[in-house]
Structures are given as C-alpha cells and as structure tokens.
MARTORRO-526148 format. One record per residue (C-alpha): x, y, z; residue in three letters. Coordinates in steps of 0.5 Angstrom, whole numbers, padded with zeros to 4 digits, always signed. Layout:
N
XYZALA...
***
This chain:
434
+0205-0010+0028UNK+0210-0008+0023UNK+0208-0002+0021UNK+0213-0002+0015UNK+0209-0008+0012UNK+0202-0005+0014UNK+0204+0000+0010UNK+0207-0003+0004UNK+0201-0009+0004UNK+0196-0002+0003UNK+0198+0001-0001UNK+0200-0004-0006UNK+0193-0006-0007UNK+0192+0001-0011UNK+0198+0002-0015UNK+0198+0001-0023UNK+0205+0001-0026UNK+0204+0008-0027UNK+0202+0010-0021UNK+0205+0016-0016UNK+0204+0017-0009UNK+0203+0023-0007UNK+0203+0026+0001UNK+0198+0030+0004UNK+0204+0033+0008UNK+0202+0037+0015UNK+0207+0035+0019UNK+0203+0033+0025UNK+0205+0026+0028UNK+0201+0021+0023UNK+0203+0025+0017UNK+0211+0025+0018UNK+0211+0017+0020UNK+0208+0016+0013UNK+0214+0020+0011UNK+0219+0016+0014UNK+0215+0010+0011UNK+0214+0013+0004UNK+0221+0015+0004UNK+0223+0007+0005UNK+0218+0005-0001UNK+0221+0010-0005UNK+0228+0007-0003UNK+0226+0000-0004UNK+0221+0000-0011UNK+0223+0008-0013UNK+0217+0009-0015UNK+0216+0017-0016UNK+0214+0020-0010UNK+0211+0028-0008UNK+0210+0031-0001UNK+0205+0036-0001UNK+0204+0041+0004UNK+0198+0046+0004UNK+0199+0053+0009UNK+0193+0055+0011UNK+0195+0061+0016UNK+0192+0059+0021UNK+0197+0059+0026UNK+0203+0063+0028UNK+0207+0058+0028UNK+0204+0056+0021UNK+0211+0059+0016UNK+0214+0055+0021UNK+0211+0049+0021UNK+0212+0050+0012UNK+0219+0051+0013UNK+0221+0044+0017UNK+0215+0040+0013UNK+0220+0042+0007UNK+0227+0040+0011UNK+0225+0034+0013UNK+0222+0032+0006UNK+0229+0034+0004UNK+0232+0030+0009UNK+0228+0024+0006UNK+0229+0025-0001UNK+0221+0026-0002UNK+0220+0032-0007UNK+0216+0038-0004UNK+0211+0042-0006UNK+0209+0048-0001UNK+0201+0051-0003UNK+0199+0058+0000UNK+0191+0059+0000UNK+0187+0065+0003UNK+0181+0062+0006UNK+0174+0064+0005UNK+0169+0061+0010UNK+0163+0065+0008UNK+0157+0060+0010UNK+0162+0055+0013UNK+0165+0054+0020UNK+0174+0056+0019UNK+0175+0048+0019UNK+0171+0046+0014UNK+0173+0050+0010UNK+0180+0049+0011UNK+0180+0042+0009UNK+0176+0044+0003UNK+0181+0048+0001UNK+0186+0043+0003UNK+0182+0037-0002UNK+0181+0042-0007UNK+0190+0044-0008UNK+0191+0036-0007UNK+0187+0034-0012UNK+0191+0039-0017UNK+0197+0034-0016UNK+0193+0028-0017UNK+0195+0026-0024UNK+0191+0019-0027UNK+0193+0013-0023UNK+0196+0017-0017UNK+0194+0016-0010UNK+0194+0021-0005UNK+0196+0018+0002UNK+0193+0021+0008UNK+0195+0020+0015UNK+0188+0019+0018UNK+0189+0012+0024UNK+0184+0008+0027UNK+0183+0013+0033UNK+0182+0018+0028UNK+0176+0013+0025UNK+0172+0011+0032UNK+0172+0020+0034UNK+0169+0020+0026UNK+0164+0015+0028UNK+0162+0018+0034UNK+0161+0025+0031UNK+0156+0021+0026UNK+0153+0018+0032UNK+0152+0025+0036UNK+0149+0028+0029UNK+0144+0021+0029UNK+0147+0019+0022UNK+0145+0013+0018UNK+0149+0008+0015UNK+0152+0012+0011UNK+0155+0017+0016UNK+0156+0011+0021UNK+0161+0008+0015UNK+0166+0013+0017UNK+0172+0014+0013UNK+0175+0009+0007UNK+0180+0006+0007UNK+0180+0008+0000UNK+0176+0011-0004UNK+0177+0015-0012UNK+0181+0022-0011UNK+0181+0028-0016UNK+0184+0023-0023UNK+0186+0018-0017UNK+0185+0014-0012UNK+0185+0017-0004UNK+0188+0012+0001UNK+0188+0012+0008UNK+0195+0006+0010UNK+0194+0008+0018UNK+0187+0007+0018UNK+0187+0000+0021UNK+0193+0003+0026UNK+0192+0005+0033UNK+0195+0012+0035UNK+0199+0009+0040UNK+0203+0004+0036UNK+0204+0011+0031UNK+0207+0014+0037UNK+0211+0009+0038UNK+0214+0008+0031UNK+0216+0015+0031UNK+0220+0015+0038UNK+0223+0008+0036UNK+0226+0012+0029UNK+0227+0019+0033UNK+0223+0023+0029UNK+0220+0030+0030UNK+0214+0032+0028UNK+0210+0039+0029UNK+0205+0040+0035UNK+0198+0043+0033UNK+0196+0047+0039UNK+0188+0048+0036UNK+0189+0040+0037UNK+0188+0041+0044UNK+0182+0045+0045UNK+0177+0041+0047UNK+0171+0046+0045UNK+0172+0043+0039UNK+0167+0036+0039UNK+0173+0032+0035UNK+0178+0033+0042UNK+0173+0034+0046UNK+0172+0026+0045UNK+0179+0026+0043UNK+0181+0028+0050UNK+0175+0026+0055UNK+0172+0020+0051UNK+0176+0015+0048UNK+0181+0015+0054UNK+0175+0013+0058UNK+0172+0008+0053UNK+0179+0005+0052UNK+0180+0004+0059UNK+0174+0001+0060UNK+0173-0004+0053UNK+0180-0004+0050UNK+0178-0008+0043UNK+0172-0002+0042UNK+0176+0001+0037UNK+0176-0005+0033UNK+0169-0006+0034UNK+0167+0000+0031UNK+0172-0002+0025UNK+0168-0007+0024UNK+0161-0004+0025UNK+0163+0001+0021UNK+0165-0003+0015UNK+0158-0007+0015UNK+0155+0000+0015UNK+0160+0001+0008UNK+0157-0006+0005UNK+0150-0005+0006UNK+0150+0003+0003UNK+0154-0001-0003UNK+0149-0006-0003UNK+0143-0001-0003UNK+0147+0003-0010UNK+0149-0003-0013UNK+0142-0006-0013UNK+0138+0002-0014UNK+0143+0004-0020UNK+0140+0001-0026UNK+0132+0005-0022UNK+0137+0011-0022UNK+0139+0010-0029UNK+0133+0010-0031UNK+0131+0017-0028UNK+0138+0021-0029UNK+0137+0025-0036UNK+0144+0026-0041UNK+0145+0033-0038UNK+0144+0030-0030UNK+0137+0032-0028UNK+0132+0027-0025UNK+0125+0025-0027UNK+0120+0027-0022UNK+0114+0024-0026UNK+0119+0016-0025UNK+0120+0018-0018UNK+0112+0020-0015UNK+0110+0012-0015UNK+0115+0010-0011UNK+0115+0010-0003UNK+0119+0016+0000UNK+0124+0011+0002UNK+0127+0009-0005UNK+0125+0016-0008UNK+0129+0019-0001UNK+0135+0014-0003UNK+0134+0015-0010UNK+0136+0023-0009UNK+0141+0021-0004UNK+0144+0017-0010UNK+0143+0023-0015UNK+0147+0029-0010UNK+0153+0023-0009UNK+0154+0021-0016UNK+0154+0029-0018UNK+0159+0030-0012UNK+0155+0033-0007UNK+0155+0032+0001UNK+0149+0028+0004UNK+0143+0032+0006UNK+0140+0032+0012UNK+0133+0028+0012UNK+0129+0035+0013UNK+0133+0038+0006UNK+0131+0031+0003UNK+0124+0032+0005UNK+0124+0040+0003UNK+0127+0037-0004UNK+0121+0033-0005UNK+0116+0037-0002UNK+0118+0045-0004UNK+0122+0043-0010UNK+0119+0037-0014UNK+0112+0038-0012UNK+0111+0046-0011UNK+0106+0049-0016UNK+0106+0048-0024UNK+0108+0056-0024UNK+0112+0057-0019UNK+0120+0057-0019UNK+0123+0053-0012UNK+0130+0053-0011UNK+0134+0049-0004UNK+0140+0051-0003UNK+0145+0047-0001UNK+0152+0048+0001UNK+0155+0049-0005UNK+0149+0049-0010UNK+0142+0049-0011UNK+0136+0044-0013UNK+0131+0046-0018UNK+0126+0045-0022UNK+0124+0046-0030UNK+0120+0041-0034UNK+0118+0037-0029UNK+0125+0035-0027UNK+0130+0036-0022UNK+0137+0040-0023UNK+0143+0041-0019UNK+0145+0048-0020UNK+0152+0051-0018UNK+0151+0058-0016UNK+0153+0064-0020UNK+0155+0071-0019UNK+0150+0076-0021UNK+0152+0078-0027UNK+0146+0082-0029UNK+0150+0089-0030UNK+0156+0086-0034UNK+0156+0089-0041UNK+0162+0090-0045UNK+0163+0092-0052UNK+0165+0088-0058UNK+0168+0089-0065UNK+0169+0085-0071UNK+0174+0079-0069UNK+0175+0081-0062UNK+0175+0075-0058UNK+0171+0077-0052UNK+0172+0073-0044UNK+0165+0073-0041UNK+0165+0073-0033UNK+0164+0069-0029UNK+0167+0063-0032UNK+0163+0063-0039UNK+0168+0063-0044UNK+0169+0066-0050UNK+0165+0071-0055UNK+0168+0072-0062UNK+0164+0076-0067UNK+0167+0073-0074UNK+0167+0076-0082UNK+0165+0068-0084UNK+0162+0066-0092UNK+0158+0060-0087UNK+0155+0065-0082UNK+0148+0067-0080UNK+0148+0074-0078UNK+0149+0080-0082UNK+0155+0084-0082UNK+0152+0091-0086UNK+0147+0090-0081UNK+0150+0090-0074UNK+0155+0095-0077UNK+0148+0100-0077UNK+0151+0102-0069UNK+0155+0100-0064UNK+0155+0093-0061UNK+0155+0090-0054UNK+0154+0084-0049UNK+0149+0084-0044UNK+0146+0079-0040UNK+0140+0082-0038UNK+0134+0082-0042UNK+0129+0085-0037UNK+0124+0089-0041UNK+0127+0087-0048UNK+0124+0084-0054UNK+0126+0081-0060UNK+0124+0078-0067UNK+0126+0071-0068UNK+0127+0068-0076UNK+0124+0062-0074UNK+0118+0066-0070UNK+0111+0070-0074UNK+0113+0075-0069UNK+0116+0080-0064UNK+0116+0078-0056UNK+0118+0079-0049UNK+0125+0076-0048UNK+0122+0072-0042UNK+0116+0069-0047UNK+0122+0067-0052UNK+0126+0064-0047UNK+0120+0059-0044UNK+0119+0058-0051UNK+0126+0055-0052UNK+0126+0052-0045UNK+0131+0056-0042UNK+0131+0054-0035UNK+0130+0060-0031UNK+0137+0060-0028UNK+0140+0060-0035UNK+0137+0066-0037UNK+0141+0072-0034UNK+0148+0068-0036UNK+0146+0067-0043UNK+0151+0073-0048UNK+0145+0078-0051UNK+0148+0082-0057UNK+0145+0088-0058UNK+0146+0092-0064UNK+0145+0100-0061UNK+0138+0099-0057UNK+0136+0092-0061UNK+0137+0085-0060UNK+0140+0082-0066UNK+0142+0075-0062UNK+0142+0072-0057UNK+0149+0066-0057UNK+0147+0060-0058UNK+0139+0060-0059UNK+0136+0065-0064UNK+0138+0071-0069UNK+0133+0077-0069UNK+0130+0077-0076UNK+0133+0084-0077UNK+0140+0081-0077UNK+0140+0075-0081UNK+0145+0074-0087UNK+0151+0071-0089UNK+0157+0074-0088UNK+0158+0074-0080UNK+0158+0069-0074UNK+0157+0070-0066UNK+0162+0064-0063UNK+0161+0062-0056UNK+0167+0058-0053UNK+0164+0055-0046UNK
***
C-alpha cells in the first residue's frame, strides 16, 4: 500500500476549500507518521495545517515529549501549539479523564469546515471491537471507530484506520522517523494493552486476515445503526420538544425495544455516551414511570435524567449555589456563579420595577428560596416560593438557580419570572443576561 496515496485520498473526501488540517500530535509512532504525511501534503497543496500536542503531565517524560514534538513540527514546517491540561479524574478512570480533556482541548482548535486528524489504525480498530465484545455491547459498540464523524465545528478523520500497525512501522523505519514511546503502553494491566500484546498476535498467527474481517463487521454494524436512526428519526422528532425534552406519553404505547432505541437516540443527539441496558431500564421505570408526586433523578456520567410535566429532561450537573449571595446596586453588572451569566439593575423609563420601593432597604441577590414568600403582581395573594415555582411551571432543578432579588428581608422579584406587587413600577429594570 502507498501510505501517502491512501492518506491523501481519505482526507480529500472531507476537505472543503476553506478547510484547515489539524493534527492531534501525541508524538507516538502513529501521529509521527501522520505528521510526515501531512508535511508532504502541505508542501504539495499549500493547505494550511496545525499540530496540537496536549500535555497531560501523566508521565515523568511529558515535558521531554512536548519539546520533541515541537522540534519535529518545526522540522516539518507545520505550525505547532502546546496545550497543558490539569486532570480531575473524579468519578472516572485517569485514562478516560485524559481522553476527555484531550478532545475538549482539540475541539477549541477545530474551526468551521476544519478536519482533525487522529492516528488510530486497523489494529486499534480490532482492539476496540474486542473490548466492545467483552463488555457485551450491541451493534453501536461493535461499530467500533468510524473513519469520520462530526467534531466540534468540523470533522474528525482517521486516515489510517484501514492500515495495519506493521505498515506504519515500516513507513517510519523507511523514512528514518523517530517517535516517543509511552511506557504505559507496555502495562498489560490495561485491557487494551493486554489485547495488543497477548491476544492480537495469537489471532494474527492463526487468522492473518482477521483484522480485515473485523473492519467489515464493524462497518456492517455501523450501517445497521445508521439505518435504524434513519427509520426512527421522524418519530423521535415528534417526541422531542423545542427545549430538548422527550415526551413520556408518546412512548408509553411503543414496544420496549423501540422505546429504548428512541431514548438512546435522544441521549446521543445531546452528546451523551450510550447508557447501559440497566440505565435504559431505570430511565423508563424509575424516572419516567415514577409516582406522580416524586422528583425522580438518574445520574449519568456528565448529566442527569429528570422528569417534569410528563417529559424527560437531560440536565447538566451543577454546583450547589444555595448559599451564594451578593449585594446589588443600581447600575451594577453582577457576575452570577456557576456560569449563570450577569444581572444588571438598570434605571429606565420603560421598566417594570419601582426604584423608590427598591431604595427602602439594601438589595442583594440570593438563590435559596427556602422559607420565602412573595405576592406576584398578577396573583391575588402571597404564597411560598415553593408553591409559586410550581404554579409558574419551573422545574425542580431550576428553582435554586433563579436569581432572587431581595430588598431587605422581602422578595422584590425573581429574574425572568415575576415582580412582587409591592415593587411594581416603571422606572427600573432587572436584566438577566444568560
């Protein structure tokens, strides 16, 4: 196989006139070979390129690897960026955390129509397939890695996916390339490394074309998945609201198989990892079908599945800001916690708050509604905030994320919801910029 011709033909399938080619450059043999191929392609086509190295700090050699990658990129005349990340592996393995952070950083460098190159090859595909088989995955998991998929504002492309590791090594040796060796790749405590060192060689010795057969099986599984999604897309569209929530009633009469598939598609469209069968069962029976007065929640890796008004919602996990408070003055632009935006109290002739009423006591913003009452201008009497949130159809998980404007010990307003009748006016406005 002519590796350069194979490389060129794959990436040209996805290039647009304005595309830039971004390389995820670890410095290992796979990405080192990609750098060599990319440098030649850049020289022949003058296509703009970029190599990005993510420094995790997991190895004592990490600084040396980063310096070496920068040197190789300079020799290849490919622009280089070094990104350092701090890992927080709470709830995840260190490998999973490193992978997630790596792709998060890479996404920042992929502009519209750009393509991101990663170095996974045919042997990696075999390992991924076997790992999915070990987990008892269905067709989605057995699809293994796609040759290409949408990523950030562009597309992730794996130009070596049909190339064997042996061919990559031969190319590197023929062109006199050097690369970094990650010592963790030899640690067979990790399942992928165990397959690489102890299982793949045995399979290759017995069935030399086994990897190509896995490629075909993975492709067939991927095609079946795409077909199912295509057939159910219209049904899912009818069940999903503009706010992204999923109608429970619309799924109640469906078969368990179709219902599970639609929930999977709903989660996939929101960028969530595929749940286990156990999680799918709990989403339906413990969240969707929970008692009417319950407030059910199921925690996923990076979000929660919740229920409100006979619909399922996928809710991001948030910090508890119940104890947060801050003074607010006229004209202040107050930054709210946990990426909730800004609040401004602004004098205006077209407002709905009374400036004179607000000047009767110090103003502050809080998020904890416990024990508080208010009398919205459009209501006939005062009620506890808990009851008002229910009446205004505010989901339970948003009730401690709504900025509450306090004037002394009185609730003056809740941003974007209501104003207490004592504070109605025309010369002031509370503006929440989310």
